[in-house]
Structures are given as C-alpha cells and as structure tokens.
BALOBA-1460 file (C-alpha; in Angstrom, 3 decimals):
// residues 113
<rec num="1" residu="m" x="40.656" y="54.310" z="12.297"/>
<rec num="2" residu="a" x="39.971" y="52.298" z="9.151"/>
<rec num="3" residu="s" x="42.538" y="52.557" z="6.530"/>
<rec num="4" residu="k" x="41.049" y="54.014" z="2.739"/>
<rec num="5" residu="f" x="42.488" y="50.462" z="1.359"/>
<rec num="6" residu="d" x="40.330" y="47.910" z="4.020"/>
<rec num="7" residu="t" x="37.443" y="47.983" z="1.581"/>
<rec num="8" residu="a" x="39.103" y="48.736" z="-1.601"/>
<rec num="9" residu="c" x="39.949" y="45.970" z="-4.196"/>
<rec num="10" residu="a" x="43.334" y="44.883" z="-4.293"/>
<rec num="11" residu="y" x="43.466" y="44.041" z="-7.933"/>
<rec num="12" residu="w" x="42.431" y="47.161" z="-9.014"/>
<rec num="13" residu="r" x="45.089" y="48.844" z="-6.307"/>
<rec num="14" residu="t" x="47.949" y="46.887" z="-7.644"/>
<rec num="15" residu="g" x="47.047" y="46.547" z="-11.179"/>
<rec num="16" residu="s" x="47.143" y="42.795" z="-10.994"/>
<rec num="17" residu="n" x="44.749" y="40.958" z="-12.548"/>
<rec num="18" residu="p" x="45.601" y="37.001" z="-12.741"/>
<rec num="19" residu="e" x="42.772" y="36.662" z="-15.016"/>
<rec num="20" residu="r" x="45.123" y="38.396" z="-17.634"/>
<rec num="21" residu="g" x="47.626" y="35.105" z="-17.157"/>
<rec num="22" residu="t" x="44.209" y="32.626" z="-18.191"/>
<rec num="23" residu="w" x="44.367" y="34.544" z="-21.572"/>
<rec num="24" residu="r" x="47.890" y="33.172" z="-22.613"/>
<rec num="25" residu="l" x="47.905" y="29.564" z="-22.184"/>
<rec num="26" residu="d" x="48.226" y="29.231" z="-25.999"/>
<rec num="27" residu="a" x="51.656" y="30.452" z="-25.740"/>
<rec num="28" residu="l" x="52.674" y="27.784" z="-23.256"/>
<rec num="29" residu="t" x="54.015" y="23.887" z="-24.579"/>
<rec num="30" residu="v" x="52.113" y="20.757" z="-23.574"/>
<rec num="31" residu="r" x="54.559" y="19.927" z="-20.646"/>
<rec num="32" residu="e" x="54.394" y="23.911" z="-19.443"/>
<rec num="33" residu="r" x="50.681" y="22.962" z="-19.149"/>
<rec num="34" residu="q" x="51.050" y="20.166" z="-17.242"/>
<rec num="35" residu="v" x="53.703" y="21.593" z="-15.159"/>
<rec num="36" residu="l" x="51.002" y="24.356" z="-14.575"/>
<rec num="37" residu="l" x="48.189" y="21.960" z="-13.735"/>
<rec num="38" residu="l" x="50.330" y="20.455" z="-10.961"/>
<rec num="39" residu="l" x="51.872" y="23.895" z="-9.339"/>
<rec num="40" residu="g" x="47.732" y="25.262" z="-9.381"/>
<rec num="41" residu="t" x="47.849" y="21.712" z="-6.574"/>
<rec num="42" residu="g" x="50.566" y="23.626" z="-4.325"/>
<rec num="43" residu="v" x="53.040" y="21.094" z="-4.320"/>
<rec num="44" residu="g" x="56.779" y="21.935" z="-4.750"/>
<rec num="45" residu="n" x="59.630" y="21.245" z="-7.261"/>
<rec num="46" residu="r" x="60.838" y="18.038" z="-6.192"/>
<rec num="47" residu="e" x="57.229" y="16.736" z="-6.044"/>
<rec num="48" residu="l" x="56.357" y="18.498" z="-9.457"/>
<rec num="49" residu="a" x="59.752" y="16.705" z="-10.627"/>
<rec num="50" residu="r" x="58.793" y="13.083" z="-9.632"/>
<rec num="51" residu="e" x="55.258" y="13.343" z="-10.894"/>
<rec num="52" residu="l" x="56.431" y="14.241" z="-14.448"/>
<rec num="53" residu="g" x="59.594" y="12.114" z="-14.203"/>
<rec num="54" residu="i" x="61.927" y="15.325" z="-15.019"/>
<rec num="55" residu="a" x="64.753" y="16.693" z="-13.062"/>
<rec num="56" residu="e" x="63.928" y="19.454" z="-10.424"/>
<rec num="57" residu="r" x="66.102" y="21.527" z="-12.498"/>
<rec num="58" residu="t" x="63.694" y="21.562" z="-15.741"/>
<rec num="59" residu="v" x="60.845" y="21.888" z="-13.482"/>
<rec num="60" residu="k" x="62.534" y="25.425" z="-12.379"/>
<rec num="61" residu="a" x="62.881" y="26.065" z="-15.937"/>
<rec num="62" residu="h" x="59.335" y="25.320" z="-16.503"/>
<rec num="63" residu="v" x="57.902" y="27.541" z="-13.897"/>
<rec num="64" residu="a" x="60.347" y="30.455" z="-14.618"/>
<rec num="65" residu="n" x="58.822" y="30.447" z="-18.892"/>
<rec num="66" residu="i" x="55.522" y="29.446" z="-17.189"/>
<rec num="67" residu="v" x="55.331" y="32.863" z="-15.028"/>
<rec num="68" residu="d" x="57.121" y="34.931" z="-18.145"/>
<rec num="69" residu="k" x="54.714" y="33.393" z="-20.787"/>
<rec num="70" residu="t" x="51.692" y="33.666" z="-19.244"/>
<rec num="71" residu="g" x="52.589" y="37.091" z="-17.694"/>
<rec num="72" residu="q" x="52.769" y="36.930" z="-13.701"/>
<rec num="73" residu="q" x="55.817" y="37.708" z="-11.727"/>
<rec num="74" residu="t" x="55.907" y="35.213" z="-9.239"/>
<rec num="75" residu="r" x="55.491" y="31.478" z="-9.125"/>
<rec num="76" residu="t" x="52.327" y="32.025" z="-6.418"/>
<rec num="77" residu="q" x="50.731" y="34.123" z="-9.404"/>
<rec num="78" residu="a" x="51.168" y="31.601" z="-11.640"/>
<rec num="79" residu="a" x="49.424" y="29.043" z="-9.344"/>
<rec num="80" residu="i" x="46.619" y="31.286" z="-9.400"/>
<rec num="81" residu="v" x="46.472" y="31.619" z="-12.945"/>
<rec num="82" residu="a" x="46.335" y="27.772" z="-12.956"/>
<rec num="83" residu="a" x="43.269" y="27.332" z="-10.659"/>
<rec num="84" residu="l" x="41.627" y="29.959" z="-12.520"/>
<rec num="85" residu="a" x="42.189" y="28.381" z="-15.649"/>
<rec num="86" residu="h" x="41.620" y="24.388" z="-14.307"/>
<rec num="87" residu="d" x="39.174" y="23.603" z="-16.492"/>
<rec num="88" residu="a" x="41.150" y="24.808" z="-19.965"/>
<rec num="89" residu="l" x="44.413" y="22.911" z="-18.636"/>
<rec num="90" residu="c" x="42.632" y="19.359" z="-17.131"/>
<rec num="91" residu="s" x="41.426" y="16.768" z="-19.746"/>
<rec num="92" residu="e" x="40.232" y="14.125" z="-16.463"/>
<rec num="93" residu="s" x="36.894" y="13.058" z="-16.805"/>
<rec num="94" residu="a" x="36.814" y="12.348" z="-13.519"/>
<rec num="95" residu="c" x="37.846" y="15.328" z="-11.790"/>
<rec num="96" residu="t" x="35.910" y="16.516" z="-9.227"/>
<rec num="97" residu="r" x="37.062" y="20.598" z="-10.090"/>
<rec num="98" residu="h" x="34.461" y="20.111" z="-12.967"/>
<rec num="99" residu="p" x="31.789" y="17.889" z="-12.117"/>
<rec num="100" residu="e" x="29.797" y="18.445" z="-14.906"/>
<rec num="101" residu="r" x="32.300" y="15.779" z="-16.832"/>
<rec num="102" residu="v" x="31.853" y="13.326" z="-14.382"/>
<rec num="103" residu="p" x="30.426" y="10.145" z="-16.422"/>
<rec num="104" residu="a" x="26.902" y="9.603" z="-15.279"/>
<rec num="105" residu="g" x="26.627" y="6.868" z="-12.494"/>
<rec num="106" residu="r" x="29.712" y="7.673" z="-11.390"/>
<rec num="107" residu="q" x="29.521" y="9.182" z="-7.632"/>
<rec num="108" residu="v" x="32.334" y="12.361" z="-7.126"/>
<rec num="109" residu="v" x="33.741" y="11.498" z="-3.779"/>
<rec num="110" residu="p" x="35.515" y="14.822" z="-2.497"/>
<rec num="111" residu="s" x="39.222" y="14.641" z="-1.254"/>
<rec num="112" residu="g" x="39.465" y="14.633" z="2.436"/>
<rec num="113" residu="g" x="35.460" y="13.659" z="2.868"/>
C-alpha cells in the first residue's frame, strides 16, 4: 500500500525551500561567495582550502557563516543553494553552466565528454 507521502512534495511537507537561500546572497562576503561557488561542486573542506589558499579551519568558518546567512541548516543545503544560484555567483565567461555567456566561435565541451 502506498503512503500518502509517496507523491507529496518534499519541500511542501518539510517547509523547506532552497531557493530562499538564493535571495540572501547579498549578505555574503566576496570570500563567502567564492566558498559557496566551490561548495556547489561537491568538494570537501581540504580541497576548498587548497583551491582558495586558506586554512581548512577558515573554510569551516566560512561554510558555517554561509549556512547561517542563507538560512539553511546544513552544508548540503548550502551546496544546493550554490547550484541554484550558480549564474549569480559565477563570472567565468567560458563556464559551461551558462553557455549563453560563451564567446562566439568557442566550442563548449562538457566535462567528462
């Protein structure tokens, strides 16, 4: 027998809406926005620290601030916010996540292909 929750919206059931976090990006510092962008790629704290040239302890502090400032409860929720807000966070013109920004004549080759 199917549960009444099988097709019910998880966001509605839990009262969660990750898009709300995207409305709060202005509260983040430049460094926190950099951390959030990398957080959305799924890398761990050690790799984040290496990529940004900062201490892992500093990354943890930034992640905690990001979670708080975006109104999320977990690092995973913040990573979802990063994925939803990628266009607002990323300024790389050759980024394959927003091909409309790729300069004319440049071919976009998705990673892994």
